[in-house]
GULO-237468 format. One line per field, with one value per residue (C-alpha): residue in three letters; y, z, x; residue number from 1. Coordinates in Angstrom, 3 decimals. Layout:
% GULO-237468
residuo <- (ALA|...)
c2 <- (Y|...)
c3 <- (Z|...)
c1 <- (X|...)
num <- (NUM|...)
//
This chain:
% GULO-237468
residuo <- (MET|LYS|ASN|ILE|LEU|ILE|ILE|LEU|PHE|ILE|SER|LEU|ASN|LEU|PHE|ALA|SER|VAL|LYS|THR|GLU|MET|ILE|ASP|LEU|TYR|LYS|ASN|LYS|GLU|TYR|LYS|GLU|ALA|CYS|ARG|VAL|GLY|LEU|THR|ASN|PHE|LYS|ARG|ILE|LYS|ASN|ASP|GLU|LYS|PHE|VAL|THR|LEU|TYR|ALA|PHE|SER|CYS|LEU|TYR|SER|ASP|TYR|ILE|ASP|ARG|LEU|ILE|VAL|PRO|THR|THR|MET|LEU|ARG|ASN|SER|GLU|GLU|ALA|ARG|SER|ASN|ALA|ALA|TYR|PHE|SER|ILE|ILE|LEU|MET|GLN|LYS|LYS|LEU|LEU|TYR|HIS|ALA|LEU|ILE|ASP|ASN|PHE|ASP|ILE|SER|SER|LEU|LYS|LEU|PRO|THR|THR|ASP|PHE|VAL|LEU|SER|LYS|VAL|PHE|ASN|MET|TYR|VAL|SER|LEU|GLY|LYS|HIS|GLU|PRO|ARG|LYS|TYR|TYR|ILE|PHE|ASN|ASP|PRO|ASN|ASP|LYS|LYS|ILE|THR|TYR|LYS|LEU|TYR|LEU|VAL|GLU|ASP|GLN|SER|THR|ILE|LYS|MET|VAL|ILE|GLU|GLU|PHE|TYR|ASP|THR|ILE|ASN|ILE|LYS|ARG|HIS|THR|TYR|TRP)
c2 <- (-22.473|-23.063|-19.799|-17.850|-19.229|-18.335|-14.786|-14.453|-15.685|-13.261|-10.376|-11.121|-11.268|-7.962|-6.359|-7.656|-6.340|-2.864|-2.829|-3.889|-1.283|1.489|0.535|0.434|3.785|5.378|3.979|5.400|8.794|8.567|10.079|11.406|7.969|6.270|8.758|7.996|4.224|4.674|6.812|4.399|1.447|3.179|0.775|-2.055|-0.348|1.583|-1.043|-1.215|1.810|1.301|1.640|4.482|6.213|5.382|6.784|9.940|10.605|9.989|12.564|14.992|14.780|15.268|18.344|16.758|17.984|17.947|14.171|13.965|14.663|11.097|9.364|11.826|10.709|7.024|6.902|6.234|2.642|2.958|5.590|5.944|6.314|8.995|10.822|10.797|11.973|14.910|15.725|15.740|17.822|20.515|20.818|20.891|23.628|25.690|25.420|26.577|29.447|30.683|30.544|32.468|35.054|35.624|35.814|37.526|39.513|37.625|38.383|35.179|36.909|36.141|32.392|30.022|26.601|23.397|23.051|20.488|20.316|20.283|23.206|24.563|24.684|26.514|29.130|29.410|30.128|32.718|34.400|34.506|35.988|38.996|40.178|42.325|43.872|45.252|42.570|42.065|40.565|38.067|37.205|36.058|34.078|32.808|29.354|29.783|26.495|26.831|30.226|28.937|28.056|30.683|30.468|32.660|32.752|34.254|33.793|33.004|32.955|29.905|29.933|30.505|29.270|31.275|29.134|29.619|28.917|28.274|28.102|26.685|28.000|26.712|29.737|31.091|27.747|26.861|23.327|22.806|24.497|23.686|24.698|24.593|25.749)
c3 <- (24.935|25.763|27.772|24.836|22.520|24.984|25.359|21.573|21.109|23.737|22.195|18.731|20.056|21.906|18.780|16.672|19.289|19.157|15.372|15.403|18.024|16.066|12.823|14.494|16.187|12.955|10.956|13.572|13.317|16.918|15.912|19.321|20.879|17.940|18.356|22.088|21.488|18.857|21.164|24.066|21.867|19.574|20.356|19.083|15.836|14.945|12.471|10.576|8.277|7.701|11.398|11.847|9.056|10.713|13.978|12.238|10.409|13.643|15.414|12.511|12.468|16.234|15.976|17.765|14.967|16.995|17.284|13.537|14.049|14.861|12.223|9.610|10.247|10.213|7.043|4.406|3.119|0.429|-2.020|-0.163|3.178|1.801|0.276|3.616|5.406|2.989|3.561|7.349|7.038|5.060|7.695|10.547|8.820|8.056|11.663|13.001|10.501|11.051|14.828|14.467|12.224|14.607|17.821|16.620|13.707|11.422|7.751|5.807|2.857|0.467|1.130|-1.666|-0.116|-1.159|0.296|1.307|1.629|5.438|7.193|8.640|5.141|3.786|6.532|6.156|2.437|3.004|5.687|3.363|0.606|2.842|2.192|4.666|7.040|10.506|13.112|13.959|16.922|14.590|10.904|8.976|5.790|3.256|1.851|-1.852|-2.720|-0.616|-0.008|3.043|4.915|6.778|9.134|12.091|13.128|16.424|19.481|23.047|26.133|28.292|31.540|30.322|26.745|23.767|21.528|17.922|17.242|13.943|14.079|11.119|10.387|8.029|7.392|10.936|12.749|14.383|13.180|14.524|16.636|16.116|18.772|18.206|20.050)
c1 <- (24.767|21.110|20.981|22.415|19.735|16.990|18.337|18.608|15.033|13.695|15.666|14.297|10.737|11.158|12.605|9.706|7.285|8.862|8.663|5.017|4.171|5.911|4.190|0.775|1.312|2.503|-0.429|-2.801|-1.078|0.090|3.406|4.395|4.070|5.835|8.690|8.845|8.905|11.606|13.719|13.334|14.301|16.760|19.600|17.398|16.348|19.511|20.762|17.474|17.215|13.493|12.796|15.259|13.318|9.992|11.318|12.550|9.273|7.349|9.502|9.184|5.388|5.247|7.521|10.493|12.719|15.933|15.579|16.271|19.964|21.028|18.862|20.134|23.700|22.768|20.660|23.299|23.156|20.492|19.306|16.013|17.785|20.124|17.168|15.332|18.477|18.741|15.050|15.522|18.715|16.899|14.180|16.711|18.698|15.604|14.461|17.817|18.097|14.536|15.007|18.281|16.598|13.697|15.682|18.840|17.409|19.793|19.138|18.364|16.725|19.573|19.578|18.630|18.095|16.394|12.939|10.329|6.565|6.762|5.037|8.270|9.790|6.766|6.943|10.719|10.347|7.631|9.734|12.771|10.623|9.871|13.405|15.235|12.710|12.183|11.389|7.718|5.915|4.296|4.061|1.006|1.567|-0.937|-0.293|0.492|-1.243|-4.403|-6.004|-7.872|-4.681|-2.672|0.278|1.111|4.768|5.897|8.112|7.086|9.237|8.613|10.574|14.142|13.650|12.481|10.320|9.306|5.630|3.898|0.136|-1.771|-5.249|-7.880|-10.087|-10.100|-9.914|-6.615|-5.874|-2.357|0.280|3.956|6.479|10.232|13.335)
num <- (1|2|3|4|5|6|7|8|9|10|11|12|13|14|15|16|17|18|19|20|21|22|23|24|25|26|27|28|29|30|31|32|33|34|35|36|37|38|39|40|41|42|43|44|45|46|47|48|49|50|51|52|53|54|55|56|57|58|59|60|61|62|63|64|65|66|67|68|69|70|71|72|73|74|75|76|77|78|79|80|81|82|83|84|85|86|87|88|89|90|91|92|93|94|95|96|97|98|99|100|101|102|103|104|105|106|107|108|109|110|111|112|113|114|115|116|117|118|119|120|121|122|123|124|125|126|127|128|129|130|131|132|133|134|135|136|137|138|139|140|141|142|143|144|145|146|147|148|149|150|151|152|153|154|155|156|157|158|159|160|161|162|163|164|165|166|167|168|169|170|171|172|173|174|175|176|177|178|179|180|181)
//
């Protein structure tokens, strides 16, 4: 009995430590590392929707969008959790459809989907608004809400994988590069 209590105490302390680490990383905008810690410790956080959500947003902001699949299915026990799951689902779907459109020349111009404020959603919407068109090597889009922000969308082949790239520019300065596959 004493051994079980010791193991339980150690487990609770490790779990608290993981939570603290994830919160600190997220607050410091170290999203990639927070996503990694969440993935490594997912079995420990999977029953806590707040930390599943923290993990998911960390992965989203570090462009590990495919890691949203599991949290999306798990976030269902509260209104906020369901809302976040819907948000993640929209972004996942837009990523898959835009990738399909670029690689396979699949026409998505007739789609009317919900949207988000995430960069991928913005670019998806601007791409859809082009209508049916001939494929291009790259696309330049102007942000409708900020004239100084532009996005460049294109494909790159990296070893055997084709990747979709969205570069964000403020004036002419590249401020962020998002890579998806």
